[in-house]
C-alpha positions, 0 to 999 in steps of 0.5 A: 191340244185346246180348240178354241171357239172361233169368233167373227173378228175380221182376219187380215192374214191366216194360215189353214192347215200349213205343213212344211218339210225340209229334206224329208223332215216335217217341221210343221203339222196342219198349223192353223193361225190367225192375225187380226187387224191391229193386234199383237199376236205372240207365237210362242214355243220351245226351240224347234217348235216351228215358230220361225218356219211358220213366220217364213211361210206367213211372210213368203220366204218359204212356200208351204208343202201343203195348206193355204194362206189367206190374205184378207180372206182370199187365198194367195201365193206369197211372192218369195224373197221379200216380195211379200213387202208389196202386199204390206207383209214385212219381217224383221229377221232373227238372222240379220238380213243386212248388206254389210257394205251399204250405209244405214240410209241405203239399207233402209231404202234399198229397193225403194230409193227415192229419186228427184230429177232422175237422181237419188235424192239422198238428203231426203233419204238420210232425213227420213232414216234419222227420223225412223231412228229418233222414233226408236231412240236409237243413236246409230249414225245414218251414214255408217256402214252396216259392217261397222255396226254392233249387233245390237245397232244392226238389229235396231236397223233391221226394226227401223227398216221394217217400221218405215215401210208402212206395213200392214203386217210386221213379223218380229222374230226374236227382236229383243234378244240383243237390245237393252231394256231402254231400246226394248221400251222404245221399241214397244212403245212404237209397236203400240202406236202402230197397233192402234193405227191398225198395223198387226204384228206377230211377235215371237219370243222366248221372253215370257215377261215381254209377251205378258207386257206387250201382246193381245193374244198368244198362240203356242206351238209344240213340236210343229203342231198348234197347240192353243190360241188364247187371249193374253189376258187370261194366261200367266207366264207359268201357264204359257211355259206349261203349254210350250213343254206339254207338262205341268211345272212345279216351278218355272225356275228350279231351286238354286243351290248355294255353291260350295265355297270349298270347291275348286276354282276352275277359272281365275281371271285377275286384273284383266284390262283390254282397250275398254274394260279395266282391271277386271277380276273374278273367280269361278268354282266347279259347278258354279254359274256366274252371270255378267250383266251391263248395258250395250257397250258396257264391255261384257263381250270384249271381256269374254273374248279377251278371257277365251283368247279371241282378243289380246289382253293388255294386262291381267292373267287368266288361270284355267285349272291351275294353268295360265293361258297366254293372251290372244291364244284361243287354241290354248284356252281351248286345250285347257277346257274353255269354250266360248259361245258367241252371240253372233252365231251367223257371222262368227259361230258357224260355217254357214256352208259346212255340214254339222259334223264340221261345225261340231268338231272344228275346235277339236279336230286333234280328237278326230285325226288319224295319222294327219288325217281327219277320220270320218267315222270319229266325226260321225260318231261325235255328231251321233253322240251330240244328237242324243245328248242335245236332242238335235232333230234331223234326219239328214245329217249332211244338211248345212248350218 
């Protein structure tokens, strides 16, 4: 670990020797963190490093197991469940914290509704919502229901909600994951403007280029421990990556190997059309990685859902290892060996109230059945194998998703 020489710069929010455990599993180990007024501070680390947990502790959504939090130099117990907003501490959630049945305007003003003569001043609130969305370059309708919005539009609403609160401290937990480059540029422009007015930001991201572009300082966590805090200007992407993984990297990305053109074609998509995508065709060979790029709304998700059987194809054919897959039959695609990882893990990817084994085996129940009944021992063995293979670090395997 690297110890940085402390300076005398004022600090708006700080953590001192923060430890945090969940169900007996310690995820933060004596972490220190300082946030100065009017700075953008990156919080970096691999998956499982403790970034999101530290953000939740510093915003009051989780209480530390030990250690203390200081606001303007004074020890404070942050109120839970968003109560820290009254102290000027706001979080843009990685997992959306929006009520699906409310409109965009109602979501932005939830808990701080504006009244006039004892009645809700809906016209004023709609106007203010439109102003914030326009500043962000968002075309989201302020009257739209949250349930009708795309993932990217929901993210923009989360960002607008945080920015509209005139906060002193804003935590941004992976805010750009589903945004287009244009939307990211508009967001960064507004963040810099607010920083120059004295607002402090904590920026959590895996995107090294964004960290280098936007932030003033970087703090790196690894396995729940503080590793280094340094000005961004004296680091580069590779040095940050080395701090994150704890070893030297000869190259940030491994050398690419030219695919073998004679390898078996494992997936062939021919002239597939959906309600929006038209005449899409491509092939994937064994051992090959194909990337799909496009702006939000270009049809990438719709095409992939049609291939996976989650959406009906209007035309075209999908062939997996020589076997044609019927349109709209996700089970047939799954039996042929095709898996689909959704970008919306909270709403579509996981059963949030079920355990790890249930989620793991949901698409392969036939492999874990005996005489028509699920075999707990088979599911437990599959989970144990997955923990080893994917380095899943939990002590309590019964913990819900």
